[in-house]
Biopython code that builds the backbone (N, CA, C, O; Angstrom):
import numpy as np
from Bio.PDB.StructureBuilder import StructureBuilder

atoms = [
    (1, "UNK", "N", (98.271, 99.228, 97.775)),
    (1, "UNK", "CA", (99.014, 98.106, 98.298)),
    (1, "UNK", "C", (98.113, 96.876, 98.211)),
    (1, "UNK", "O", (97.037, 96.842, 98.807)),
    (2, "UNK", "N", (98.558, 95.875, 97.468)),
    (2, "UNK", "CA", (97.773, 94.665, 97.266)),
    (2, "UNK", "C", (98.304, 93.562, 98.178)),
    (2, "UNK", "O", (99.297, 92.907, 97.861)),
    (3, "UNK", "N", (97.630, 93.362, 99.319)),
    (3, "UNK", "CA", (98.054, 92.377, 100.309)),
    (3, "UNK", "C", (96.849, 91.544, 100.707)),
    (3, "UNK", "O", (95.740, 92.055, 100.864)),
    (4, "UNK", "N", (97.091, 90.248, 100.865)),
    (4, "UNK", "CA", (96.042, 89.351, 101.348)),
    (4, "UNK", "C", (96.571, 88.620, 102.573)),
    (4, "UNK", "O", (97.744, 88.251, 102.628)),
    (5, "UNK", "N", (95.710, 88.417, 103.540)),
    (5, "UNK", "CA", (96.061, 87.685, 104.748)),
    (5, "UNK", "C", (95.139, 86.482, 104.834)),
    (5, "UNK", "O", (93.918, 86.621, 104.767)),
    (6, "UNK", "N", (95.724, 85.302, 104.984)),
    (6, "UNK", "CA", (94.974, 84.048, 105.079)),
    (6, "UNK", "C", (94.782, 83.696, 106.548)),
    (6, "UNK", "O", (95.721, 83.268, 107.220)),
    (7, "UNK", "N", (93.577, 83.875, 107.035)),
    (7, "UNK", "CA", (93.305, 83.626, 108.454)),
    (7, "UNK", "C", (93.315, 82.140, 108.810)),
    (7, "UNK", "O", (93.298, 81.795, 109.992)),
    (8, "UNK", "N", (93.343, 81.252, 107.811)),
    (8, "UNK", "CA", (93.413, 79.813, 108.082)),
    (8, "UNK", "C", (94.848, 79.302, 108.100)),
    (8, "UNK", "O", (95.088, 78.136, 108.414)),
    (9, "UNK", "N", (95.793, 80.159, 107.767)),
    (9, "UNK", "CA", (97.203, 79.774, 107.731)),
    (9, "UNK", "C", (97.743, 79.586, 109.147)),
    (9, "UNK", "O", (97.290, 80.255, 110.076)),
    (10, "UNK", "N", (98.711, 78.677, 109.318)),
    (10, "UNK", "CA", (99.346, 78.550, 110.635)),
    (10, "UNK", "C", (100.258, 79.743, 110.949)),
    (10, "UNK", "O", (100.652, 79.944, 112.098)),
    (11, "UNK", "N", (100.587, 80.525, 109.927)),
    (11, "UNK", "CA", (101.415, 81.716, 110.130)),
    (11, "UNK", "C", (100.501, 82.836, 110.632)),
    (11, "UNK", "O", (99.484, 83.132, 110.005)),
    (12, "UNK", "N", (100.854, 83.458, 111.755)),
    (12, "UNK", "CA", (99.994, 84.502, 112.319)),
    (12, "UNK", "C", (99.773, 85.659, 111.334)),
    (12, "UNK", "O", (100.654, 85.973, 110.534)),
    (13, "UNK", "N", (98.603, 86.284, 111.396)),
    (13, "UNK", "CA", (98.301, 87.384, 110.478)),
    (13, "UNK", "C", (99.323, 88.519, 110.514)),
    (13, "UNK", "O", (99.660, 89.072, 109.467)),
    (14, "UNK", "N", (99.825, 88.876, 111.705)),
    (14, "UNK", "CA", (100.803, 89.966, 111.757)),
    (14, "UNK", "C", (102.056, 89.606, 110.980)),
    (14, "UNK", "O", (102.657, 90.470, 110.342)),
    (15, "UNK", "N", (102.467, 88.314, 111.025)),
    (15, "UNK", "CA", (103.668, 87.876, 110.318)),
    (15, "UNK", "C", (103.422, 87.848, 108.805)),
    (15, "UNK", "O", (104.309, 88.200, 108.027)),
    (16, "UNK", "N", (102.232, 87.434, 108.389)),
    (16, "UNK", "CA", (101.898, 87.461, 106.961)),
    (16, "UNK", "C", (101.959, 88.891, 106.435)),
    (16, "UNK", "O", (102.499, 89.149, 105.359)),
    (17, "UNK", "N", (101.396, 89.815, 107.211)),
    (17, "UNK", "CA", (101.386, 91.221, 106.819)),
    (17, "UNK", "C", (102.794, 91.787, 106.792)),
    (17, "UNK", "O", (103.168, 92.484, 105.849)),
    (18, "UNK", "N", (103.582, 91.492, 107.827)),
    (18, "UNK", "CA", (104.962, 91.973, 107.883)),
    (18, "UNK", "C", (105.762, 91.473, 106.684)),
    (18, "UNK", "O", (106.479, 92.237, 106.038)),
    (19, "UNK", "N", (105.627, 90.179, 106.398)),
    (19, "UNK", "CA", (106.373, 89.587, 105.287)),
    (19, "UNK", "C", (105.933, 90.176, 103.945)),
    (19, "UNK", "O", (106.765, 90.421, 103.071)),
    (20, "UNK", "N", (104.642, 90.400, 103.784)),
    (20, "UNK", "CA", (104.135, 90.952, 102.523)),
    (20, "UNK", "C", (104.655, 92.373, 102.295)),
    (20, "UNK", "O", (105.068, 92.717, 101.187)),
    (21, "UNK", "N", (104.634, 93.186, 103.337)),
    (21, "UNK", "CA", (105.127, 94.559, 103.197)),
    (21, "UNK", "C", (106.635, 94.555, 102.968)),
    (21, "UNK", "O", (107.141, 95.332, 102.158)),
    (22, "UNK", "N", (107.358, 93.683, 103.677)),
    (22, "UNK", "CA", (108.812, 93.581, 103.482)),
    (22, "UNK", "C", (109.138, 93.203, 102.037)),
    (22, "UNK", "O", (110.087, 93.727, 101.454)),
    (23, "UNK", "N", (108.341, 92.283, 101.457)),
    (23, "UNK", "CA", (108.560, 91.890, 100.054)),
    (23, "UNK", "C", (108.315, 93.074, 99.118)),
    (23, "UNK", "O", (109.084, 93.305, 98.185)),
    (24, "UNK", "N", (107.240, 93.821, 99.374)),
    (24, "UNK", "CA", (106.938, 94.984, 98.535)),
    (24, "UNK", "C", (108.062, 96.015, 98.604)),
    (24, "UNK", "O", (108.379, 96.660, 97.605)),
    (25, "UNK", "N", (108.654, 96.166, 99.767)),
    (25, "UNK", "CA", (109.786, 97.085, 99.917)),
    (25, "UNK", "C", (110.995, 96.532, 99.163)),
    (25, "UNK", "O", (111.675, 97.271, 98.451)),
    (26, "UNK", "N", (111.264, 95.236, 99.318)),
    (26, "UNK", "CA", (112.438, 94.615, 98.691)),
    (26, "UNK", "C", (112.402, 94.700, 97.174)),
    (26, "UNK", "O", (113.440, 94.904, 96.544)),
    (27, "UNK", "N", (111.231, 94.547, 96.582)),
    (27, "UNK", "CA", (111.147, 94.571, 95.118)),
    (27, "UNK", "C", (110.941, 95.983, 94.569)),
    (27, "UNK", "O", (110.891, 96.177, 93.354)),
    (28, "UNK", "N", (110.823, 96.961, 95.456)),
    (28, "UNK", "CA", (110.699, 98.341, 95.013)),
    (28, "UNK", "C", (109.291, 98.825, 94.765)),
    (28, "UNK", "O", (109.103, 99.957, 94.320)),
    (29, "UNK", "N", (108.296, 98.000, 95.039)),
    (29, "UNK", "CA", (106.910, 98.446, 94.884)),
    (29, "UNK", "C", (106.537, 99.484, 95.942)),
    (29, "UNK", "O", (105.625, 100.287, 95.744)),
    (30, "UNK", "N", (107.248, 99.457, 97.056)),
    (30, "UNK", "CA", (107.119, 100.489, 98.085)),
    (30, "UNK", "C", (108.492, 101.137, 98.226)),
    (30, "UNK", "O", (109.332, 100.647, 98.981)),
    (31, "UNK", "N", (108.726, 102.225, 97.513)),
    (31, "UNK", "CA", (110.047, 102.861, 97.539)),
    (31, "UNK", "C", (110.278, 103.670, 98.813)),
    (31, "UNK", "O", (109.340, 103.946, 99.561)),
    (32, "UNK", "N", (111.520, 104.043, 99.052)),
    (32, "UNK", "CA", (111.862, 104.878, 100.206)),
    (32, "UNK", "C", (111.002, 106.137, 100.185)),
    (32, "UNK", "O", (110.838, 106.782, 99.150)),
    (33, "UNK", "N", (110.461, 106.465, 101.348)),
    (33, "UNK", "CA", (109.622, 107.648, 101.476)),
    (33, "UNK", "C", (108.143, 107.393, 101.266)),
    (33, "UNK", "O", (107.316, 108.254, 101.566)),
    (34, "UNK", "N", (107.800, 106.217, 100.752)),
    (34, "UNK", "CA", (106.378, 105.903, 100.548)),
    (34, "UNK", "C", (105.692, 105.790, 101.903)),
    (34, "UNK", "O", (106.245, 105.238, 102.854)),
    (35, "UNK", "N", (104.494, 106.315, 101.969)),
    (35, "UNK", "CA", (103.729, 106.297, 103.215)),
    (35, "UNK", "C", (102.835, 105.053, 103.238)),
    (35, "UNK", "O", (102.110, 104.776, 102.282)),
    (36, "UNK", "N", (102.901, 104.319, 104.335)),
    (36, "UNK", "CA", (102.030, 103.159, 104.504)),
    (36, "UNK", "C", (100.665, 103.639, 104.999)),
    (36, "UNK", "O", (100.566, 104.702, 105.612)),
    (37, "UNK", "N", (99.624, 102.867, 104.739)),
    (37, "UNK", "CA", (98.294, 103.263, 105.216)),
    (37, "UNK", "C", (98.272, 103.355, 106.743)),
    (37, "UNK", "O", (98.994, 102.625, 107.423)),
    (38, "UNK", "N", (97.448, 104.246, 107.274)),
    (38, "UNK", "CA", (97.310, 104.293, 108.730)),
    (38, "UNK", "C", (96.845, 102.937, 109.271)),
    (38, "UNK", "O", (96.173, 102.177, 108.574)),
    (39, "UNK", "N", (97.207, 102.652, 110.506)),
    (39, "UNK", "CA", (96.900, 101.366, 111.131)),
    (39, "UNK", "C", (95.416, 101.031, 111.019)),
    (39, "UNK", "O", (95.061, 99.942, 110.570)),
    (40, "UNK", "N", (94.560, 101.945, 111.419)),
    (40, "UNK", "CA", (93.120, 101.650, 111.407)),
    (40, "UNK", "C", (92.587, 101.419, 110.004)),
    (40, "UNK", "O", (91.720, 100.570, 109.796)),
    (41, "UNK", "N", (93.097, 102.164, 109.051)),
    (41, "UNK", "CA", (92.635, 101.992, 107.667)),
    (41, "UNK", "C", (93.021, 100.610, 107.143)),
    (41, "UNK", "O", (92.188, 99.896, 106.586)),
    (42, "UNK", "N", (94.298, 100.238, 107.328)),
    (42, "UNK", "CA", (94.750, 98.946, 106.826)),
    (42, "UNK", "C", (94.058, 97.803, 107.569)),
    (42, "UNK", "O", (93.711, 96.785, 106.970)),
    (43, "UNK", "N", (93.861, 97.977, 108.867)),
    (43, "UNK", "CA", (93.142, 96.948, 109.637)),
    (43, "UNK", "C", (91.736, 96.757, 109.080)),
    (43, "UNK", "O", (91.276, 95.627, 108.920)),
    (44, "UNK", "N", (91.053, 97.863, 108.785)),
    (44, "UNK", "CA", (89.707, 97.771, 108.217)),
    (44, "UNK", "C", (89.713, 97.136, 106.840)),
    (44, "UNK", "O", (88.857, 96.308, 106.529)),
    (45, "UNK", "N", (90.682, 97.523, 106.008)),
    (45, "UNK", "CA", (90.780, 96.979, 104.650)),
    (45, "UNK", "C", (91.008, 95.470, 104.650)),
    (45, "UNK", "O", (90.494, 94.754, 103.791)),
    (46, "UNK", "N", (91.788, 94.996, 105.628)),
    (46, "UNK", "CA", (92.143, 93.573, 105.674)),
    (46, "UNK", "C", (91.315, 92.777, 106.682)),
    (46, "UNK", "O", (91.538, 91.580, 106.863)),
    (47, "UNK", "N", (90.369, 93.433, 107.331)),
    (47, "UNK", "CA", (89.530, 92.801, 108.364)),
    (47, "UNK", "C", (90.383, 92.205, 109.482)),
    (47, "UNK", "O", (90.165, 91.077, 109.925)),
    (48, "UNK", "N", (91.362, 92.998, 109.921)),
    (48, "UNK", "CA", (92.239, 92.595, 111.016)),
    (48, "UNK", "C", (92.044, 93.542, 112.193)),
    (48, "UNK", "O", (91.501, 94.637, 112.038)),
    (49, "UNK", "N", (92.481, 93.121, 113.348)),
    (49, "UNK", "CA", (92.463, 94.000, 114.509)),
    (49, "UNK", "C", (93.564, 95.042, 114.346)),
    (49, "UNK", "O", (94.632, 94.722, 113.823)),
    (50, "UNK", "N", (93.336, 96.270, 114.777)),
    (50, "UNK", "CA", (94.379, 97.297, 114.681)),
    (50, "UNK", "C", (95.691, 96.880, 115.360)),
    (50, "UNK", "O", (96.771, 97.241, 114.893)),
    (51, "UNK", "N", (95.599, 96.125, 116.452)),
    (51, "UNK", "CA", (96.812, 95.658, 117.126)),
    (51, "UNK", "C", (97.651, 94.741, 116.256)),
    (51, "UNK", "O", (98.876, 94.714, 116.376)),
    (52, "UNK", "N", (97.001, 93.993, 115.383)),
    (52, "UNK", "CA", (97.716, 93.108, 114.461)),
    (52, "UNK", "C", (98.539, 93.926, 113.482)),
    (52, "UNK", "O", (99.707, 93.620, 113.242)),
    (53, "UNK", "N", (97.941, 94.957, 112.918)),
    (53, "UNK", "CA", (98.653, 95.835, 111.976)),
    (53, "UNK", "C", (99.757, 96.583, 112.711)),
    (53, "UNK", "O", (100.863, 96.728, 112.191)),
    (54, "UNK", "N", (99.463, 97.055, 113.908)),
    (54, "UNK", "CA", (100.463, 97.780, 114.694)),
    (54, "UNK", "C", (101.673, 96.894, 114.974)),
    (54, "UNK", "O", (102.811, 97.358, 114.902)),
    (55, "UNK", "N", (101.435, 95.627, 115.292)),
    (55, "UNK", "CA", (102.558, 94.715, 115.563)),
    (55, "UNK", "C", (103.392, 94.502, 114.302)),
    (55, "UNK", "O", (104.621, 94.485, 114.369)),
    (56, "UNK", "N", (102.738, 94.339, 113.156)),
    (56, "UNK", "CA", (103.469, 94.175, 111.900)),
    (56, "UNK", "C", (104.322, 95.410, 111.630)),
    (56, "UNK", "O", (105.487, 95.292, 111.250)),
    (57, "UNK", "N", (103.744, 96.589, 111.824)),
    (57, "UNK", "CA", (104.488, 97.833, 111.615)),
    (57, "UNK", "C", (105.665, 97.927, 112.594)),
    (57, "UNK", "O", (106.750, 98.369, 112.216)),
    (58, "UNK", "N", (105.455, 97.514, 113.847)),
    (58, "UNK", "CA", (106.529, 97.564, 114.841)),
    (58, "UNK", "C", (107.672, 96.630, 114.452)),
    (58, "UNK", "O", (108.842, 96.973, 114.617)),
    (59, "UNK", "N", (107.334, 95.455, 113.938)),
    (59, "UNK", "CA", (108.368, 94.508, 113.497)),
    (59, "UNK", "C", (109.144, 95.068, 112.299)),
    (59, "UNK", "O", (110.364, 94.920, 112.216)),
    (60, "UNK", "N", (108.431, 95.706, 111.386)),
    (60, "UNK", "CA", (109.094, 96.318, 110.231)),
    (60, "UNK", "C", (110.017, 97.450, 110.676)),
    (60, "UNK", "O", (111.100, 97.632, 110.121)),
    (61, "UNK", "N", (109.583, 98.199, 111.672)),
    (61, "UNK", "CA", (110.410, 99.289, 112.185)),
    (61, "UNK", "C", (111.646, 98.725, 112.888)),
    (61, "UNK", "O", (112.746, 99.254, 112.727)),
    (62, "UNK", "N", (111.472, 97.660, 113.661)),
    (62, "UNK", "CA", (112.610, 97.035, 114.346)),
    (62, "UNK", "C", (113.637, 96.512, 113.346)),
    (62, "UNK", "O", (114.836, 96.499, 113.626)),
    (63, "UNK", "N", (113.161, 96.085, 112.187)),
    (63, "UNK", "CA", (114.052, 95.588, 111.138)),
    (63, "UNK", "C", (114.678, 96.720, 110.332)),
    (63, "UNK", "O", (115.535, 96.480, 109.481)),
    (64, "UNK", "N", (114.253, 97.949, 110.597)),
    (64, "UNK", "CA", (114.818, 99.089, 109.879)),
    (64, "UNK", "C", (114.211, 99.323, 108.514)),
    (64, "UNK", "O", (114.746, 100.103, 107.726)),
    (65, "UNK", "N", (113.107, 98.665, 108.219)),
    (65, "UNK", "CA", (112.487, 98.809, 106.903)),
    (65, "UNK", "C", (111.568, 100.013, 106.814)),
    (65, "UNK", "O", (111.381, 100.574, 105.734)),
    (66, "UNK", "N", (110.994, 100.413, 107.935)),
    (66, "UNK", "CA", (110.112, 101.579, 107.963)),
    (66, "UNK", "C", (110.485, 102.430, 109.175)),
    (66, "UNK", "O", (111.199, 101.985, 110.073)),
    (67, "UNK", "N", (109.992, 103.643, 109.175)),
    (67, "UNK", "CA", (110.149, 104.489, 110.352)),
    (67, "UNK", "C", (108.832, 105.201, 110.600)),
    (67, "UNK", "O", (108.060, 105.471, 109.680)),
    (68, "UNK", "N", (108.602, 105.491, 111.850)),
    (68, "UNK", "CA", (107.363, 106.139, 112.241)),
    (68, "UNK", "C", (107.652, 107.598, 112.559)),
    (68, "UNK", "O", (108.563, 107.917, 113.322)),
    (69, "UNK", "N", (106.865, 108.468, 111.964)),
    (69, "UNK", "CA", (107.019, 109.908, 112.187)),
    (69, "UNK", "C", (105.715, 110.466, 112.733)),
    (69, "UNK", "O", (104.640, 110.215, 112.189)),
    (70, "UNK", "N", (105.824, 111.221, 113.808)),
    (70, "UNK", "CA", (104.632, 111.840, 114.387)),
    (70, "UNK", "C", (103.934, 112.686, 113.333)),
    (70, "UNK", "O", (104.568, 113.477, 112.634)),
    (71, "UNK", "N", (102.655, 112.516, 113.228)),
    (71, "UNK", "CA", (101.787, 113.251, 112.305)),
    (71, "UNK", "C", (102.039, 112.942, 110.826)),
    (71, "UNK", "O", (101.310, 113.437, 109.966)),
    (72, "UNK", "N", (103.049, 112.140, 110.517)),
    (72, "UNK", "CA", (103.303, 111.759, 109.120)),
    (72, "UNK", "C", (103.041, 110.277, 108.900)),
    (72, "UNK", "O", (102.996, 109.810, 107.762)),
    (73, "UNK", "N", (102.870, 109.543, 109.984)),
    (73, "UNK", "CA", (102.582, 108.125, 109.868)),
    (73, "UNK", "C", (103.829, 107.285, 109.691)),
    (73, "UNK", "O", (104.930, 107.682, 110.071)),
    (74, "UNK", "N", (103.633, 106.122, 109.108)),
    (74, "UNK", "CA", (104.719, 105.167, 108.896)),
    (74, "UNK", "C", (105.170, 105.276, 107.446)),
    (74, "UNK", "O", (104.363, 105.178, 106.521)),
    (75, "UNK", "N", (106.471, 105.481, 107.264)),
    (75, "UNK", "CA", (107.002, 105.602, 105.908)),
    (75, "UNK", "C", (108.141, 104.610, 105.706)),
    (75, "UNK", "O", (108.810, 104.206, 106.657)),
    (76, "UNK", "N", (108.346, 104.228, 104.448)),
    (76, "UNK", "CA", (109.410, 103.297, 104.109)),
    (76, "UNK", "C", (110.744, 104.005, 104.311)),
    (76, "UNK", "O", (110.948, 105.126, 103.846)),
    (77, "UNK", "N", (111.650, 103.324, 105.016)),
    (77, "UNK", "CA", (112.966, 103.889, 105.305)),
    (77, "UNK", "C", (113.816, 103.912, 104.042)),
    (77, "UNK", "O", (113.618, 103.121, 103.119)),
    (78, "UNK", "N", (114.749, 104.824, 104.027)),
    (78, "UNK", "CA", (115.718, 104.898, 102.935)),
    (78, "UNK", "C", (116.628, 103.681, 103.055)),
    (78, "UNK", "O", (117.239, 103.469, 104.103)),
    (79, "UNK", "N", (116.726, 102.880, 101.999)),
    (79, "UNK", "CA", (117.530, 101.658, 102.022)),
    (79, "UNK", "C", (118.978, 101.917, 102.379)),
    (79, "UNK", "O", (119.663, 101.032, 102.892)),
    (80, "UNK", "N", (119.447, 103.116, 102.112)),
    (80, "UNK", "CA", (120.832, 103.422, 102.443)),
    (80, "UNK", "C", (121.064, 103.368, 103.938)),
    (80, "UNK", "O", (122.202, 103.217, 104.380)),
    (81, "UNK", "N", (119.992, 103.490, 104.734)),
    (81, "UNK", "CA", (120.165, 103.432, 106.186)),
    (81, "UNK", "C", (120.622, 102.054, 106.646)),
    (81, "UNK", "O", (121.172, 101.924, 107.740)),
    (82, "UNK", "N", (120.401, 101.013, 105.826)),
    (82, "UNK", "CA", (120.857, 99.669, 106.195)),
    (82, "UNK", "C", (122.370, 99.562, 106.137)),
    (82, "UNK", "O", (122.950, 98.673, 106.760)),
    (83, "UNK", "N", (123.010, 100.439, 105.409)),
    (83, "UNK", "CA", (124.461, 100.384, 105.309)),
    (83, "UNK", "C", (125.109, 101.378, 106.264)),
    (83, "UNK", "O", (126.207, 101.872, 106.008)),
    (84, "UNK", "N", (124.426, 101.666, 107.357)),
    (84, "UNK", "CA", (124.909, 102.653, 108.308)),
    (84, "UNK", "C", (126.092, 102.147, 109.114)),
    (84, "UNK", "O", (126.681, 102.912, 109.878)),
    (85, "UNK", "N", (126.448, 100.910, 108.970)),
    (85, "UNK", "CA", (127.591, 100.384, 109.693)),
    (85, "UNK", "C", (127.345, 98.984, 110.183)),
    (85, "UNK", "O", (126.254, 98.438, 110.020)),
    (86, "UNK", "N", (128.370, 98.397, 110.790)),
    (86, "UNK", "CA", (128.265, 97.002, 111.221)),
    (86, "UNK", "C", (127.167, 96.765, 112.247)),
    (86, "UNK", "O", (126.511, 95.723, 112.219)),
    (87, "UNK", "N", (126.956, 97.714, 113.153)),
    (87, "UNK", "CA", (125.921, 97.513, 114.168)),
    (87, "UNK", "C", (124.545, 97.442, 113.527)),
    (87, "UNK", "O", (123.743, 96.580, 113.888)),
    (88, "UNK", "N", (124.255, 98.341, 112.574)),
    (88, "UNK", "CA", (122.957, 98.319, 111.897)),
    (88, "UNK", "C", (122.782, 97.017, 111.136)),
    (88, "UNK", "O", (121.690, 96.447, 111.132)),
    (89, "UNK", "N", (123.837, 96.538, 110.495)),
    (89, "UNK", "CA", (123.769, 95.286, 109.750)),
    (89, "UNK", "C", (123.531, 94.119, 110.696)),
    (89, "UNK", "O", (122.711, 93.248, 110.407)),
    (90, "UNK", "N", (124.233, 94.088, 111.816)),
    (90, "UNK", "CA", (124.054, 93.018, 112.794)),
    (90, "UNK", "C", (122.631, 93.011, 113.343)),
    (90, "UNK", "O", (122.023, 91.950, 113.490)),
    (91, "UNK", "N", (122.103, 94.189, 113.645)),
    (91, "UNK", "CA", (120.746, 94.278, 114.178)),
    (91, "UNK", "C", (119.727, 93.811, 113.147)),
    (91, "UNK", "O", (118.778, 93.102, 113.484)),
    (92, "UNK", "N", (119.920, 94.205, 111.898)),
    (92, "UNK", "CA", (119.002, 93.791, 110.841)),
    (92, "UNK", "C", (119.073, 92.274, 110.650)),
    (92, "UNK", "O", (118.039, 91.614, 110.541)),
    (93, "UNK", "N", (120.275, 91.726, 110.608)),
    (93, "UNK", "CA", (120.445, 90.292, 110.445)),
    (93, "UNK", "C", (119.814, 89.528, 111.611)),
    (93, "UNK", "O", (119.181, 88.493, 111.403)),
    (94, "UNK", "N", (119.982, 90.028, 112.824)),
    (94, "UNK", "CA", (119.385, 89.376, 113.989)),
    (94, "UNK", "C", (117.866, 89.372, 113.893)),
    (94, "UNK", "O", (117.222, 88.387, 114.254)),
    (95, "UNK", "N", (117.294, 90.466, 113.410)),
    (95, "UNK", "CA", (115.838, 90.543, 113.257)),
    (95, "UNK", "C", (115.350, 89.545, 112.211)),
    (95, "UNK", "O", (114.364, 88.841, 112.428)),
    (96, "UNK", "N", (116.040, 89.490, 111.087)),
    (96, "UNK", "CA", (115.664, 88.555, 110.022)),
    (96, "UNK", "C", (115.780, 87.114, 110.520)),
    (96, "UNK", "O", (114.896, 86.295, 110.269)),
    (97, "UNK", "N", (116.863, 86.808, 111.221)),
    (97, "UNK", "CA", (117.065, 85.449, 111.734)),
    (97, "UNK", "C", (115.973, 85.087, 112.739)),
    (97, "UNK", "O", (115.457, 83.970, 112.724)),
    (98, "UNK", "N", (115.625, 86.030, 113.610)),
    (98, "UNK", "CA", (114.582, 85.777, 114.603)),
    (98, "UNK", "C", (113.258, 85.467, 113.923)),
    (98, "UNK", "O", (112.546, 84.549, 114.331)),
    (99, "UNK", "N", (112.926, 86.232, 112.884)),
    (99, "UNK", "CA", (111.670, 85.995, 112.165)),
    (99, "UNK", "C", (111.676, 84.622, 111.484)),
    (99, "UNK", "O", (110.672, 83.909, 111.495)),
    (100, "UNK", "N", (112.809, 84.265, 110.898)),
    (100, "UNK", "CA", (112.925, 82.960, 110.241)),
    (100, "UNK", "C", (112.692, 81.833, 111.255)),
    (100, "UNK", "O", (111.900, 80.924, 111.008)),
    (101, "UNK", "N", (113.380, 81.899, 112.383)),
    (101, "UNK", "CA", (113.265, 80.859, 113.395)),
    (101, "UNK", "C", (111.852, 80.827, 113.973)),
    (101, "UNK", "O", (111.276, 79.752, 114.137)),
    (102, "UNK", "N", (111.293, 81.991, 114.280)),
    (102, "UNK", "CA", (109.932, 82.039, 114.829)),
    (102, "UNK", "C", (108.926, 81.419, 113.871)),
    (102, "UNK", "O", (108.072, 80.633, 114.280)),
    (103, "UNK", "N", (109.032, 81.776, 112.594)),
    (103, "UNK", "CA", (108.084, 81.249, 111.619)),
    (103, "UNK", "C", (108.255, 79.738, 111.455)),
    (103, "UNK", "O", (107.267, 79.007, 111.384)),
    (104, "UNK", "N", (109.495, 79.269, 111.396)),
    (104, "UNK", "CA", (109.740, 77.834, 111.259)),
    (104, "UNK", "C", (109.182, 77.068, 112.462)),
    (104, "UNK", "O", (108.574, 76.011, 112.296)),
    (105, "UNK", "N", (109.385, 77.596, 113.661)),
    (105, "UNK", "CA", (108.872, 76.929, 114.862)),
    (105, "UNK", "C", (107.356, 76.907, 114.885)),
    (105, "UNK", "O", (106.755, 75.928, 115.326)),
    (106, "UNK", "N", (106.726, 77.988, 114.409)),
    (106, "UNK", "CA", (105.257, 78.008, 114.345)),
    (106, "UNK", "C", (104.735, 76.928, 113.406)),
    (106, "UNK", "O", (103.623, 76.427, 113.577)),
    (107, "UNK", "N", (105.542, 76.578, 112.419)),
    (107, "UNK", "CA", (105.156, 75.540, 111.466)),
    (107, "UNK", "C", (105.489, 74.137, 111.984)),
    (107, "UNK", "O", (105.243, 73.142, 111.303)),
    (108, "UNK", "N", (106.048, 74.070, 113.193)),
    (108, "UNK", "CA", (106.344, 72.783, 113.806)),
    (108, "UNK", "C", (107.685, 72.195, 113.414)),
    (108, "UNK", "O", (107.908, 70.997, 113.592)),
    (109, "UNK", "N", (108.563, 72.997, 112.895)),
    (109, "UNK", "CA", (109.881, 72.513, 112.464)),
    (109, "UNK", "C", (110.831, 72.580, 113.650)),
    (109, "UNK", "O", (110.907, 73.595, 114.342)),
    (110, "UNK", "N", (111.562, 71.474, 113.879)),
    (110, "UNK", "CA", (112.463, 71.455, 115.037)),
    (110, "UNK", "C", (113.787, 72.153, 114.703)),
    (110, "UNK", "O", (114.086, 72.436, 113.543)),
    (111, "UNK", "N", (114.567, 72.420, 115.753)),
    (111, "UNK", "CA", (115.797, 73.197, 115.600)),
    (111, "UNK", "C", (116.805, 72.531, 114.659)),
    (111, "UNK", "O", (117.486, 73.223, 113.901)),
    (112, "UNK", "N", (116.910, 71.208, 114.695)),
    (112, "UNK", "CA", (117.849, 70.522, 113.792)),
    (112, "UNK", "C", (117.461, 70.726, 112.330)),
    (112, "UNK", "O", (118.325, 70.946, 111.482)),
    (113, "UNK", "N", (116.166, 70.653, 112.035)),
    (113, "UNK", "CA", (115.703, 70.883, 110.664)),
    (113, "UNK", "C", (115.969, 72.334, 110.240)),
    (113, "UNK", "O", (116.346, 72.599, 109.099)),
    (114, "UNK", "N", (115.769, 73.250, 111.164)),
    (114, "UNK", "CA", (116.020, 74.671, 110.869)),
    (114, "UNK", "C", (117.498, 74.866, 110.533)),
    (114, "UNK", "O", (117.827, 75.536, 109.554)),
    (115, "UNK", "N", (118.392, 74.283, 111.340)),
    (115, "UNK", "CA", (119.836, 74.403, 111.085)),
    (115, "UNK", "C", (120.210, 73.806, 109.730)),
    (115, "UNK", "O", (120.980, 74.401, 108.976)),
    (116, "UNK", "N", (119.663, 72.631, 109.426)),
    (116, "UNK", "CA", (119.978, 71.986, 108.140)),
    (116, "UNK", "C", (119.508, 72.838, 106.972)),
    (116, "UNK", "O", (120.219, 72.980, 105.977)),
    (117, "UNK", "N", (118.314, 73.404, 107.089)),
    (117, "UNK", "CA", (117.795, 74.247, 106.006)),
    (117, "UNK", "C", (118.694, 75.472, 105.807)),
    (117, "UNK", "O", (118.997, 75.849, 104.675)),
    (118, "UNK", "N", (119.109, 76.079, 106.896)),
    (118, "UNK", "CA", (119.979, 77.244, 106.807)),
    (118, "UNK", "C", (121.339, 76.867, 106.215)),
    (118, "UNK", "O", (121.865, 77.580, 105.360)),
    (119, "UNK", "N", (121.898, 75.761, 106.665)),
    (119, "UNK", "CA", (123.192, 75.307, 106.127)),
    (119, "UNK", "C", (123.099, 75.019, 104.633)),
    (119, "UNK", "O", (124.016, 75.347, 103.880)),
    (120, "UNK", "N", (122.003, 74.411, 104.202)),
    (120, "UNK", "CA", (121.819, 74.143, 102.771)),
    (120, "UNK", "C", (121.792, 75.438, 101.964)),
    (120, "UNK", "O", (122.347, 75.505, 100.868)),
    (121, "UNK", "N", (121.152, 76.450, 102.505)),
    (121, "UNK", "CA", (121.087, 77.733, 101.797)),
    (121, "UNK", "C", (122.458, 78.404, 101.764)),
    (121, "UNK", "O", (122.806, 79.041, 100.770)),
    (122, "UNK", "N", (123.224, 78.273, 102.816)),
    (122, "UNK", "CA", (124.559, 78.862, 102.848)),
    (122, "UNK", "C", (125.528, 78.174, 101.881)),
    (122, "UNK", "O", (126.460, 78.796, 101.372)),
    (123, "UNK", "N", (125.294, 76.883, 101.638)),
    (123, "UNK", "CA", (126.151, 76.129, 100.736)),
    (123, "UNK", "C", (125.906, 76.475, 99.270)),
    (123, "UNK", "O", (126.745, 76.182, 98.418)),
    (124, "UNK", "N", (124.791, 77.082, 98.974)),
    (124, "UNK", "CA", (124.454, 77.426, 97.575)),
    (124, "UNK", "C", (125.408, 78.409, 96.998)),
    (124, "UNK", "O", (125.266, 78.800, 95.839)),
]
sb = StructureBuilder()
sb.init_structure("model")
sb.init_model(0)
sb.init_chain("A")
sb.init_seg("    ")
for serial, (resi, resn, name, xyz) in enumerate(atoms, 1):
    if name == "N":
        sb.init_residue(resn, " ", resi, " ")
    sb.init_atom(name, np.array(xyz, "f"), 0.0, 1.0, " ", f" {name:<3s}", serial, name[0])
structure = sb.get_structure()
């Protein structure tokens, strides 16, 4: 897994890590069933605190992108699980929206700018 975290970025390291892993899953570089590195290993590889990696993994799990299995670690969820029904879709969409808003606010963008950006994307 080729991931870099920029500690000088205004985006928190856990969010950079979460976004990078989510992208790898989206493009298929991390297919369903792939095992993610253990928290301590990835933290050591990226010079991050284990809690930072754990938070990124927890956010990915909340979004339904990965699942945690006792003694098997964290594995990429089967993408078909996202089509489990309207509730799963609503929960996933809410998680994505929350991350978008949180990241935009961390960058100092006000709510009106966030709404305009979203509306522009919807108009495409």
